[in-house]
Every structure is written in C-alpha cells, then in structure tokens.
C-alpha positions in Angstrom: -18.2 24.5 72.3 -19.3 28.2 72.8 -20.8 30.2 69.9 -17.7 32.4 69.8 -15.4 29.4 69.4 -17.6 27.9 66.8 -17.5 31.2 64.8 -13.8 31.5 65.1 -13.3 27.9 64.0 -15.6 28.3 61.0 -13.8 31.5 60.0 -10.4 29.7 60.1 -11.8 27.0 57.8 -13.1 29.5 55.3 -9.8 31.5 55.4 -7.5 28.6 54.9 -7.2 26.8 51.6 -7.2 23.0 51.6 -4.0 21.7 53.1 -2.9 20.0 49.9 -3.2 23.2 47.9 -1.7 25.6 50.5 0.9 28.0 49.1 2.7 31.1 50.0 2.0 34.3 48.0 3.6 34.1 44.6 6.8 36.3 44.2 6.5 39.1 41.7 6.2 37.7 38.2 6.1 34.0 39.2 3.4 31.9 37.6 1.6 29.5 39.7 2.7 25.8 39.5 0.0 23.2 39.0 1.3 19.6 39.4 -1.0 17.3 37.4 -1.0 13.7 38.6 -3.1 10.7 37.7 -5.5 9.2 40.1 -3.9 6.2 41.7 -6.3 5.1 44.4 -5.7 5.7 48.1 -2.1 4.5 48.7 -0.9 5.8 45.3 -2.5 9.3 45.9 -0.9 9.4 49.4 2.5 8.9 47.8 1.7 11.8 45.4 0.9 14.0 48.4 4.1 13.0 50.1 6.1 14.0 47.0 4.2 17.3 46.9 5.0 18.0 50.6 8.7 17.6 49.9 8.4 19.8 46.8 6.6 22.6 48.7 9.5 22.9 51.2 11.4 24.5 48.3 8.7 26.0 46.1 5.9 28.5 46.8 2.5 28.9 45.0 2.0 25.2 44.2 -1.2 23.3 43.7 -2.0 19.7 43.0 -4.7 18.5 40.6 -5.6 14.9 40.3 -6.8 13.7 37.0 -9.6 11.1 37.3 -11.9 9.3 35.0 -15.0 11.2 36.2 -14.2 14.5 37.9 -11.0 15.9 36.3 -12.5 19.3 35.4 -13.8 20.0 38.9 -10.5 18.8 40.3 -8.6 21.2 38.1 -10.8 24.1 39.0 -10.4 23.4 42.7 -6.6 23.2 42.4 -6.4 26.4 40.4 -8.4 28.2 43.1 -5.7 27.2 45.6 -2.9 29.1 43.8 -2.2 32.6 42.7 -2.6 32.7 38.9 -2.0 36.4 38.4 1.0 35.7 36.3 -0.3 32.5 34.6 0.1 28.9 35.4 2.8 26.3 34.6 1.4 22.7 34.5 3.9 20.0 35.5 2.5 16.7 34.3 3.5 13.9 36.7 3.1 11.3 34.0 5.7 9.0 32.3 3.9 9.3 29.0 1.8 12.0 27.4 -0.3 9.2 25.9 -1.7 8.1 29.3 -5.4 8.4 29.0 -5.7 10.7 32.0 -3.1 13.1 30.6 -5.2 13.5 27.5 -8.3 14.0 29.6 -6.7 16.7 31.6 -5.4 18.5 28.6 -8.9 18.7 27.2 -10.4 19.7 30.6 -8.1 22.4 31.8 -10.0 25.7 31.9 -8.6 28.9 30.4 -6.4 31.0 32.7 -6.4 34.7 32.1 -2.7 35.1 31.9 -2.0 31.9 30.1 -1.0 28.3 30.7 2.4 26.7 30.0 2.6 23.0 29.7 5.9 21.5 30.7 7.0 18.3 29.2 5.9 15.2 31.2 8.2 13.6 33.8 8.9 10.7 31.5 10.7 12.9 29.0 13.4 14.0 31.5 16.7 12.3 31.9 15.9 12.2 35.6 13.1 9.7 35.0 15.4 7.7 32.8 18.0 7.6 35.6 15.2 6.4 37.9 14.7 3.5 35.5 18.4 2.8 35.4 18.4 2.5 39.2 15.5 0.0 39.1 17.4 -2.1 36.6 20.6 -1.9 38.5 18.9 -3.1 41.7 17.8 -6.3 40.0 20.7 -7.1 37.6 23.3 -9.6 38.7 24.4 -11.5 35.6 24.0 -9.1 32.6 25.3 -11.7 30.1 22.2 -13.8 30.9 19.6 -11.2 31.3 16.8 -9.4 29.3 14.7 -6.5 30.4 10.9 -6.0 30.2 9.6 -2.6 31.2 5.9 -2.2 32.2 4.1 0.9 31.2 0.5 1.8 32.1 -2.4 4.0 31.1 -3.8 2.9 27.7 -7.5 2.4 27.0 -7.1 0.9 23.5 -4.4 -0.6 21.3 -3.6 2.7 19.7 -2.9 4.3 23.1 -0.8 1.2 24.2 1.3 1.5 21.1 1.9 5.2 21.7 2.9 4.6 25.4 5.2 1.8 24.3 6.9 4.1 21.8 7.4 6.7 24.5 9.2 4.3 26.8 11.2 2.2 24.3 14.2 4.5 24.0 14.7 4.7 27.8 14.2 0.9 28.1 16.8 0.3 25.3 19.3 2.6 27.0 18.8 1.0 30.3 19.6 -2.4 28.8 22.6 -1.0 27.0 23.9 0.8 30.0 23.8 -2.3 32.2 25.1 -4.6 29.4 22.0 -6.8 29.2 22.6 -9.1 26.3 18.9 -9.9 26.0 18.0 -6.3 25.2 14.7 -4.8 26.2 10.9 -4.9 25.6 8.1 -2.6 26.7 4.7 -3.9 27.6 1.7 -1.8 28.5 -1.1 -2.3 31.0 -4.5 -0.8 30.3 -6.1 1.8 32.5 -8.9 1.2 35.0 -11.6 2.4 32.6 -10.6 0.2 29.7 -12.9 -2.7 28.9 -12.1 -5.7 31.1 -11.6 -8.0 28.1 -9.1 -5.6 26.6 -7.2 -5.3 30.0 -7.0 -9.0 30.4 -5.8 -9.4 26.8 -3.1 -6.8 27.5 -1.8 -8.6 30.6 -1.9 -11.8 28.5 0.3 -10.2 25.8 2.7 -8.9 28.5 2.9 -12.4 30.0 3.6 -13.9 26.6 6.4 -11.4 26.1 8.0 -12.2 29.4 7.7 -16.0 28.7 9.4 -15.5 25.3 12.3 -13.7 26.9 12.6 -16.3 29.7 12.8 -19.0 27.1 16.0 -17.5 25.7 17.7 -16.0 28.8 18.4 -17.2 32.3 17.0 -14.1 33.9 14.3 -11.6 32.9 14.2 -8.4 34.8 10.6 -7.0 34.9 10.5 -3.4 36.0 7.3 -1.3 36.4 7.9 2.1 35.0 4.6 3.7 35.5 2.2 5.5 37.9 -0.5 2.8 37.9 -3.3 2.3 40.4 -2.3 1.5 43.9 -5.4 1.2 46.2 -3.3 -0.9 48.6 -0.2 -3.0 48.3 -2.3 -6.0 47.2 -4.9 -4.0 45.2 -2.6 -2.5 42.6 -1.8 -2.5 38.9 1.6 -4.1 39.7 0.0 -6.8 41.8 -2.3 -7.7 39.0 0.6 -7.7 36.5 2.9 -9.8 38.7 0.5 -12.6 39.5 0.8 -14.4 36.1 4.5 -13.9 36.1 5.1 -15.9 39.3 5.0 -19.2 37.5 7.6 -18.2 34.9 11.2 -19.4 35.8 13.9 -16.8 35.7 11.6 -13.8 36.3 13.2 -11.2 38.7 10.9 -8.3 39.6 10.5 -5.5 42.1 7.5 -3.3 42.5 9.4 -0.2 43.7 7.2 2.8 43.2 8.4 5.7 40.9 7.4 8.4 43.4 9.7 7.0 46.1 12.7 8.0 44.1 14.4 11.4 44.8 14.5 12.2 41.1 10.8 13.0 41.1 11.4 16.0 43.5 14.4 17.0 41.5 12.3 17.0 38.3 9.6 19.1 40.0 12.1 21.7 41.2 14.2 21.8 38.0 11.2 22.1 35.7 9.7 24.8 37.9 12.9 26.8 37.6 12.8 26.4 33.8 9.4 28.0 33.7 9.7 30.8 36.2 11.6 34.1 36.0 15.2 33.4 37.3 17.1 36.0 39.2 20.8 36.5 38.3 21.9 35.7 41.8 20.0 32.4 41.7 22.5 31.2 39.0 25.9 29.7 40.0 28.9 28.9 37.9 30.9 25.7 37.5 34.4 26.4 36.1 35.8 23.4 34.3 39.4 23.8 33.1 41.5 20.8 32.2 43.4 20.6 35.5 46.9 19.4 36.1 49.5 19.4 38.9 49.4 21.8 41.8 51.1 24.9 40.2 49.1 24.6 37.0 45.9 24.5 39.0 46.9 27.4 41.2 47.8 29.5 38.2 44.3 28.9 36.8 42.7 29.6 40.1 44.5 33.0 40.1 42.9 33.7 36.7 39.5 32.7 38.0 39.7 34.7 41.3 38.5 38.1 40.0 35.5 36.4 38.4 34.7 34.4 41.5 34.4 37.7 43.4 31.2 38.5 41.4 29.6 35.1 41.0 28.9 32.0 43.2 31.5 29.7 41.6 32.5 26.1 42.1 35.6 24.6 40.5 35.7 21.2 38.7 39.2 20.9 37.3 39.0 17.9 35.0 38.2 16.6 31.5 34.6 16.9 32.6 34.9 14.0 35.0 31.3 13.3 36.3 32.5 12.8 39.9 34.5 16.0 40.0 31.7 18.0 38.3 29.2 16.5 40.7 31.2 17.9 43.7 30.7 21.3 42.2 27.0 20.8 41.6 26.4 19.7 45.2 28.3 22.8 46.4 26.0 25.0 44.4 22.9 23.1 45.7 24.1 23.7 49.3 24.5 27.4 48.5 20.8 27.5 47.6 21.2 28.1 43.9 18.5 27.2 41.3 20.6 27.0 38.2 24.1 26.8 37.0 26.3 27.7 34.0 29.1 25.2 33.4 31.9 26.9 31.5 34.3 24.6 29.7 37.7 26.3 29.8 39.3 24.6 26.8 40.8 26.0 23.6 38.1 24.3 21.4 34.4 24.6 21.9 33.9 21.0 20.9 36.2 19.7 23.7 34.1 17.5 26.0 30.9 19.2 24.7 28.9 16.0 24.1 30.1 14.5 27.4 29.1 17.7 29.2 25.6 17.7 27.6 25.1 14.1 28.6 26.2 14.2 32.2 24.1 17.4 32.8 21.0 15.8 31.4 20.9 18.1 28.3 20.9 15.1 25.9 19.9 11.5 26.3 22.5 9.8 24.0 26.2 9.5 24.3 28.4 8.2 21.6 32.0 8.8 22.4 34.9 8.0 24.7 35.0 6.1 28.0 35.6 2.8 26.1 32.0 2.8 25.0 30.7 3.1 28.6 28.2 5.6 29.7 29.5 8.3 32.0 27.5 8.9 35.1 24.8 11.6 34.8 24.5 14.1 37.6 21.1 14.1 39.2 20.3 17.6 40.3 17.4 20.0 40.7 19.6 22.7 39.2 18.6 23.9 35.8 21.8 23.6 33.7 23.5 24.9 30.6 27.1 24.6 29.4 29.2 26.5 27.0 32.9 27.4 26.5 35.9 27.0 24.2 38.2 30.0 23.5 38.3 29.2 19.8 39.5 32.4 18.0 38.1 34.8 20.5 39.4 38.3 20.3 40.0 38.1 24.0 42.3 35.2 23.4 44.1 37.0 20.7 44.6 40.2 22.7 45.8 38.3 25.7 48.4 36.4 23.7 49.5 39.6 22.1 50.2 40.9 25.6 52.2 37.7 26.3 54.4 38.4 23.3 54.9 42.0 24.2 55.9 41.0 27.7 59.0 39.1 26.4 59.7 41.4 23.4 62.7 43.6 23.1 62.9 44.6 19.4 59.6 43.7 17.7 60.8 44.3 14.1 63.4 41.6 14.6 61.1 39.1 16.3 59.0 36.3 15.0 56.0 35.3 17.2 55.3 31.6 17.0 51.8 30.6 18.4 51.8 26.9 19.4 48.7 25.1 20.4 48.1 21.6 21.7 46.4 20.2 18.6 44.4 17.1 18.2 44.6 13.6 16.6 41.9 14.2 14.0 43.2 15.9 10.9 39.8 17.7 10.4 39.7 19.0 13.9 43.3 19.9 13.8 42.7 21.9 10.6 40.0 23.8 12.5 42.4 24.5 15.3 45.0 25.8 12.7 42.3 28.0 11.2 41.6 29.5 14.7 45.3 30.2 15.2 45.5 32.0 11.8 42.5 34.1 12.8 44.1 34.9 16.2 47.3 35.9 14.4 45.2 38.3 12.2 43.5 39.8 15.2 46.9 40.3 16.9 48.2 42.1 13.8 45.1 44.3 13.8 45.8 45.4 17.4 49.5 46.2 17.1 51.0 42.8 16.4 52.1 44.0 13.0 55.0 45.6 14.8 56.6 42.1 14.9 58.5 40.8 11.9 55.8 38.1 11.5 53.5 35.8 13.4 53.5 32.1 12.6 51.3 29.3 14.0 51.3 25.6 14.5 50.0 22.7 16.6 52.1 20.2 18.5 49.5 17.3 18.3 51.5 16.2 21.3 49.3 13.4 22.5 49.5 11.5 19.2 53.1 10.2 18.7 52.6 9.5 14.9 51.4 13.0 14.3 53.9 14.5 16.7 56.8 13.0 14.7 55.8 15.3 11.9 54.9 18.5 13.7 57.8 18.7 16.2 60.5 18.9 13.4 58.4 21.5 11.5 58.1 23.7 14.6 61.8 23.3 15.4 62.6 24.5 11.8 60.3 27.5 12.5 62.3 28.4 15.6 65.7 27.9 13.9 64.7 30.1 10.9 63.4 32.9 13.2 66.6 32.8 15.2 69.1 33.0 12.3 68.8 36.8 12.0 66.4 37.7 14.8 64.6 36.2 17.7 61.9 33.6 18.1 59.1 34.4 20.6 57.3 31.1 21.4 53.8 31.8 22.8 51.7 28.9 24.1 48.2 29.4 22.7 46.8 27.7 25.8 44.3 28.5 28.5 47.2 28.8 31.0 50.8 27.7 31.7 53.5 26.9 29.1 53.0 23.5 27.6 55.9 21.3 26.6 57.9 23.5 24.3 60.9 23.4 26.7 61.0 19.6 26.1 60.6 19.7 22.3 62.8 22.7 21.6 65.7 21.8 23.8 69.0 23.4 22.7 67.2 25.9 20.4 67.4 29.7 20.9 64.1 31.4 21.7 62.2 33.3 24.4 59.3 31.6 26.0 56.0 33.2 26.9 53.0 32.1 28.9 49.4 31.0 28.2 46.4 33.2 28.7 45.3 33.0 32.3 45.7 34.9 34.6 45.0 37.9 32.4 42.3 40.6 32.2 41.4 39.3 28.8 40.8 35.8 30.3 38.6 37.4 32.9 36.7 39.2 30.2 36.2 36.0 28.2 35.0 34.2 31.3 32.5 37.0 32.1 31.2 36.8 28.5 30.6 33.1 28.8 28.9 33.3 32.1 26.6 36.2 31.1 25.7 34.3 27.9 24.8 31.3 30.0 22.8 33.2 32.5 20.8 34.9 29.6 20.2 31.5 28.2 18.9 30.1 31.5 16.7 33.1 32.1 15.0 32.8 28.7 12.4 30.6 30.2 10.7 28.3 29.5 13.6 26.0 28.7 12.0 22.6 28.7 8.6 23.1 27.0 6.1 20.5 26.1 7.1 19.1 22.7 3.5 18.7 21.8 3.1 22.5 21.8 6.5 23.8 20.7 9.6 22.8 18.8 12.0 24.6 21.2 14.6 22.5 23.0 16.4 22.6 26.3 19.4 24.8 26.8 22.6 23.5 25.3 
C-alpha cells in the first residue's frame, strides 16, 4: 500500500466513529439517545447490536453502552463520545428490572453530562415488554386448565436483589397467567448474575428447580418462560441453558428459550420511549377519531362533521366502541404515514365512556377491570407515543351547537319548549351525572339566547336498559304532551350526531324533531380543542420517566 493510501485510510479511521455508535447529526433541540444494555457475552451482545441496527433506521444520534462487571465507566464514556450531547442525553435502559446488578452499576458510573441526563424507565416497565411475555406464554400454552407458569428472571447478586427482581416481574407474570386462563397461576424465580458467588448461584438454580417441581406435582403442565437478558456466550453456554438442564428430568415441564431481543416490541419500545423524551413537532402527531359508529348514513354524517378537521391534521378513523381491531387499523395507518405519536379522541357524550378500555389497549395502563365478559381486550403494539381524551360532557360547544339545532326548527320561540334528550346509562349514579350535564347545557343555552324559548327541559332515554326505559319513556312522553297542549315541543337529540330513537318512542305525539351535534362548526371547534390538548400533552416530554427519579406518570 502506498504512503498516500495509508494516510487516507488512517484519516478515514480517525474521522469515522465506531460503527456501533455511528449517528447522524442531532436535529435542533434533540437530546442524544444512549441505549444502556447489559453485557450478555458474544451471541447476546450481537443480538443487542442487531436490535440497535433496526432502531437506527428510524432514529438519529443514538449510541450503545454495554454495562459490564469490570469496564462500565469506560464503556459509558466511549458511547457518550459517539453521540451529540449538546442538548443532553436520554438513557434508555434495555433491562427488564431496575434491580439487575448491572443497571445499578451503570447508574452509579454514568458521568455527568453538561446539559443533563434523563433516565427513561426500563424496558420491563412497559406494556410492550408485558405483551412480549404474553406471546411467550401463548406459544407454549395448550391446556390452560392444567397449566401453571414459572417466569425466570436474571441479574441478582444476592438474596435482596433477587427478591427485588422477583417483585418487579410478579405483576406481569400474574397477568400473563390470568390472560391465558392458567389455573395454576404463576411464580417468578431469579437466576444470579455472572459475578455472584458460585455457591449462591447454584443455590438459586436449586430453589428455582424446587419451585418448578412443586408446580409440576400439582399440574399436568408447567410453562417455564425466560423473561430476562441473561448471559448468552453461545447457544449452549448461556444462562438459559444452565437453568434448563435440571428441569429436563421433571415431567410436565414445557419450555422455550426464545430470546427477548428477537421480539419486535423491543424496537417499538426504543422508538416510543425516544419520542417521549425528545421534542415532538406538531406535524409528527396524528389523530385517531373514535365515534360510536353505526349504519352507513350515520357514519357518513359523522364523517361530514370530521372532514374540516381532517383537512388540518393527519387523521385516521376508527368508528367503534373502542374495538381494538378497528383502532389498530387506524394506528397502522398513522405508522405508515410516518407519524411518531397520536391523539385518540373518543367522540362520546361522556368522558368516562370507554376510557379504561382505551387506556388499556393503548398501553397507558396495565390493568383492565371491566367489560368483555372478564376477558382482556387486545392491546395495540405500536411505536407511536399515545394519549387519549374525549367526552362532550357539558361543553359550551355542545350547548351552543344544540341551541342552533333548536333554532333551526323554531318558528315561535316564546311558545316552544325545547326538550334535550340524551342516551343515558344503566347506572343510576352515571345517569345522574348525565342529567347534571344536560342541566348545565340547558343553562348555557339560556345564557346564549335560549331564554327566548318558553323553557328548556332535559331527560335521558336509558334506551339500552329495558327496566329503566319503562320508567323514562312515559316520563318523556308526558313532557312532549304537556309542551304540545298550548305550544310546540322541540325535541333535540343531545347526541354526537344523528337523531336517536325518538321517532320510535314518541310515535303519534306532536313535536318537531331536531338533529344531533355533528356536522356543525361547534363540533369542529370541540374536536380541535381536544386534539390541541392532546398534542400539548404529548409534547410535554418526558412522558414516561424513570419512576426512581420522579413521580410523574405517562399521558392519560
């Protein structure tokens, strides 16, 4: 090689950062992203690099630091030197438990960064990691009525650390057993880290084996699932291999050593968490519109109401009672459009309508207590940072829109009684709240010119609950008759759109019939308010901080 070529080659080596730390320049205001992963030996670390390569296809200014038992501080310094830290650093801990010994080592060893460090919560706290565990259980389960689950954690160096890791994983293990209907429930066992005393490590495997034997003595099948990022020098020289050997002689054990990093949820978590900790542009946020949905004309009427808003936002529709399959179609549309986050607006009269279900399927809460016959709805696995809000409640926009609906069918206001009729609910407490909203709406209508009418009355049909409906329908019929005796009844559906079932329940009575809110400029204004509130919420990063350093929670 000529001296000139040698010089050029050397210059390229100096100019280029190490391949595993290579990043594009950071966009203005973006902190660098430092993925912190445990040392897993050759094969395990290669899998970490593979996950990083996929992540870097979508994210710039990213470095990887491997926490080891000997050189963590120098590894952190090297990784930090590979990224632009002008706007600080976000650390994404690729750990399933914050009590893994190497996580604690890295927390202590990370040097100060001039513009600050944000620690995201570890992978194991995310619903995406829990869904990963659900998949591992689903792949093994065949006869839930005869099965128990044992989840294997990793990373302790002493009994105290093992107890803490076990506590971190127990809730997810329990939910995995509940979701799949495993009658034997769940247990969590913990392997010790490489640097733990050999005697303690052997004792931990002995305790884990004893736990599996006990479960096998009571159940036909025991599903043993590694849920960790343990050592993996090779396929044979690995934490899982050492764990699995004593289990081979136990009848009924069903196990799979599928690696955590092979699951697409890891990349989704990396992308979603990065979005939560970096400045988010408004045009990176999409909107998922979720009205109730019905037959063709109802849907088209609602679409007409959404059309002006869709001109200004990237919007996907999911007409349903927050059906996970329907909502997921909208999520995938926004993903294909290149969005980083989404606001899901629930277009229902009540803010509480499908709120818990929405939070669960979007990964904003881990528990789900209602509906679906006790079954878990499917959660949507996405890299989009999500939030949801909605419910017209007693919004002034709702009131002003309904006032316009009354005026549209009015001829002599002083002789007319406006009757606002809402859907209602089965719960007496919730229905009382709905009635309170209607009275507030009526007051707002009066304050904006509705006092020109003789009076404004309110009621709820409670139409989906026959026992309740047998009481409400006659009461509403009496309202209409009374208003018609020496004047006119104007029946206004206090609904998001369309007319409801008044024509069925008020047959042969004399009244004029209005329409629900959408399409209407006030509906458009309400939608824009919801969307802007959601965008502001998403942009108020960080949204998923490390619970060890803050009490703030994820967006709701």
